[in-house]
Every structure is written in structure tokens, then in C-alpha cells.
C-alpha positions in Angstrom: -24.7 -9.2 -5.8 -24.6 -8.1 -2.0 -21.3 -6.5 -1.2 -20.1 -8.2 2.3 -20.3 -5.2 5.1 -16.9 -4.1 6.8 -15.8 -4.5 9.9 -14.8 -1.1 11.4 -14.1 0.3 14.5 -11.5 3.5 15.8 -7.9 1.8 15.2 -8.7 -1.0 12.7 -6.0 -1.9 10.7 -6.4 -3.0 6.8 -4.6 -4.2 4.2 -5.9 -2.6 1.3 -6.0 -3.5 -2.7 -7.3 -1.6 -4.6 -7.1 -2.7 -8.9 -7.4 -1.2 -12.0 -10.7 -1.4 -14.1 -10.5 -4.7 -16.1 -6.8 -4.6 -14.7 -5.6 -1.6 -16.6 -3.3 0.6 -15.4 -3.8 3.4 -13.4 -0.6 4.7 -13.6 0.9 5.9 -16.9 3.9 7.9 -16.0 5.9 9.3 -12.4 3.5 12.6 -12.7 0.7 9.6 -11.9 2.1 8.2 -8.8 3.3 11.7 -7.5 -0.5 12.8 -7.2 -2.1 9.6 -6.3 0.8 10.0 -3.2 -0.5 13.4 -2.6 -3.7 12.5 -2.5 -3.2 9.7 -0.3 -1.4 11.7 2.5 -3.9 14.6 2.2 -6.8 11.7 2.9 -4.4 10.7 6.3 -4.3 14.2 7.1 -7.9 15.0 6.5 -9.0 11.6 8.7 -5.9 11.1 11.0 -5.3 7.9 9.7 -2.0 6.4 9.9 -0.3 4.8 7.1 2.1 2.2 7.8 3.2 1.1 4.5 2.6 1.2 0.4 3.2 0.0 -3.1 1.9 1.3 -6.1 1.8 -1.0 -8.7 0.8 -0.1 -12.6 -2.5 -1.3 -12.4 -3.0 -1.7 -8.6 -2.3 -0.4 -4.9 -1.3 -2.1 -1.8 -1.4 0.1 1.5 -1.8 -0.8 5.2 -3.8 1.9 7.0 -5.3 2.3 10.8 -8.2 4.0 11.2 -9.1 6.9 13.3 -12.4 8.0 13.7 -13.5 7.9 10.3 -14.3 4.8 8.6 -12.0 3.2 6.0 -14.9 3.1 3.4 -15.2 7.0 3.9 -11.0 7.3 3.1 -11.0 5.1 0.1 -13.8 6.6 -0.9 -12.3 10.4 -1.0 -8.7 8.5 -2.7 -10.6 6.8 -5.1 -12.9 10.0 -6.1 -9.9 12.2 -6.3 -7.6 10.3 -8.0 -10.2 8.9 -10.6 -11.1 12.8 -11.6 -7.2 13.7 -11.6 -6.6 10.5 -14.3 -9.6 11.4 -16.2 -9.0 14.4 -16.7 -5.6 14.1 -17.7 -6.2 11.1 -20.1 -9.1 12.7 -21.0 -11.1 9.6 -20.0 -14.8 8.7 -18.3 -16.3 6.3 -16.4 -14.7 4.1 -13.6 -11.0 4.0 -13.1 -11.0 1.1 -10.3 -12.3 -2.3 -10.6 -15.3 -2.4 -8.2 -14.9 -1.4 -4.3 -11.1 -1.9 -2.9 -10.3 -5.1 -1.2 -10.0 -4.7 2.5 -8.5 -7.0 4.9 -8.7 -6.3 8.3 -5.5 -6.8 10.2 -6.8 -8.6 13.8 -3.7 -10.6 14.4 -0.4 -8.2 15.3 2.0 -11.0 13.5 -0.2 -10.2 10.0 0.9 -6.5 9.6 4.3 -7.8 9.4 3.8 -10.2 6.9 1.4 -7.8 4.8 4.3 -5.7 5.0 6.7 -7.9 3.6 3.9 -9.2 1.0 3.0 -5.6 0.1 6.9 -4.9 -0.4 7.9 -7.8 -2.2 5.4 -7.1 -4.7 7.3 -5.3 -7.3 9.6 -8.8 -7.0 6.6 -11.1 -7.6 5.9 -9.3 -10.6 9.4 -9.2 -11.9 9.6 -5.5 -12.1 13.3 -5.2 -10.4 15.2 -8.2 -8.7 15.9 -6.6 -5.3 12.6 -4.4 -3.5 14.6 -1.2 -2.9 15.1 -0.6 -6.4 11.6 -0.2 -6.6 10.1 3.7 -6.6 6.7 3.7 -5.7 6.7 1.7 -2.7 7.6 2.5 1.1 10.4 0.1 1.6 13.2 2.5 0.9 11.9 4.1 3.9 11.5 1.1 5.8 15.5 0.9 5.1 17.0 4.1 5.5 17.8 4.6 2.2 14.8 7.7 1.6 13.4 9.9 4.6 10.5 8.5 6.2 7.5 10.4 4.4 3.9 9.6 4.4 4.5 6.2 6.6 5.1 5.3 10.2 7.4 2.3 10.2 7.5 2.2 14.4 4.6 -0.4 14.3 6.0 -2.5 12.2 9.6 -2.0 13.0 9.0 -2.9 16.9 8.9 -6.5 16.1 12.7 -6.5 16.0 14.2 -6.1 19.5 17.8 -5.7 18.4 19.3 -2.0 17.7 19.5 -2.1 14.2 15.7 -2.6 13.3 15.7 -2.0 9.7 18.5 -4.0 8.8 16.9 -6.7 10.4 13.5 -5.7 8.4 15.4 -6.1 5.2 16.8 -9.5 6.2 13.1 -10.4 6.7 12.2 -9.0 3.8 14.3 -10.6 1.8 14.4 -13.6 3.0 11.0 -14.0 1.5 12.4 -13.6 -2.3 14.1 -17.0 -2.0 11.0 -18.5 -0.6 9.4 -16.8 -3.6 11.9 -18.1 -6.1 11.6 -21.8 -4.4 7.7 -21.6 -4.8 8.8 -20.9 -8.7 10.7 -23.8 -9.2 
């Protein structure tokens, strides 16, 4: 089966989803999450890419990444290779950790990045892992609302959609309004 060629240009922004092979867990303990974040940070620095938000679930990850002069394929290849080597070595496994190539959706409309960030930050709520997104440890949501020092991500672009002075509070209201929408869809 032929894979669809990814559109790329310097400054392209993507919503990345990367799932464990056979939907298996890719994170088994806290150390796994921390190692993934370290590998992600190193890849971002190496390729001068920007991470706008992330959520690491037990069997998949969501990222919003802006590329510079290197393709998203090269960035993800490095992240996946290094993390797979770590995981397989730690758990004495061989073979694929991830289910095929990651999914990359090019974000071409400015407003979609805002919606994608809400979708990503609400992932643990939709999966019923937590009731409130700020209670989930392995996402950038706490950095967006000011509960955690901003590391690894750059929130300024997404927070710029809110014109008021307290952008973080408005972002929190925006994201958490999606919880009510989700609950109505379930009923």
C-alpha cells in the first residue's frame, strides 16, 4: 500500500498522532514518559522545531510541532527510533513499537491549531483517565494554565488567540468548555 506523501515546507505545523503497535501501551511507568519527553526535547533542539502542545497517553501520543528546515518525517524518525530502542531494551523486546507511520495532519488554517490543542488536552478526559485535564500529568495543559513552569513547549502562539490580559485563564475556560460538549455528545 502506497503511503500518502506528506506536504512539507519550512514553518509547516502538524498535529501528530503516533499509536502503539496493535494499540499496545508504549508507556508502562513514569520513567517511560520522562524518557520520551527527553528524546522529544533533544529532537526539537537538534532540528530547531517548536512544540506547541503534547499529550502522552498510555498507548499513543499527540503532538503539535512546527518544523524549521527539516521535514517532520526526519524529526519523527529520530524520536521513534530512539524511544523504540529505549523501550525494547528496557522491556527485553524486539520489533516494532509503533503502529506504522505516525499520522500527521497539516495545520493550514490558523484557527485549527487552537481547536487541535483543545482536542489534545482533553484526550485524557475523553478516555476517562481524569475528570479534569489539569489532573493529567503527561500533557502540556498544566503549562498552558500556569500550574507548571513552561518547559519544552511554546504556548505564546496559541495563547495569542485570546486578546484579554489573562490569556491563561481564558484558555482554561476554552478547553474546559469542551468537557461539557463531550459529555453532551456521550448522552
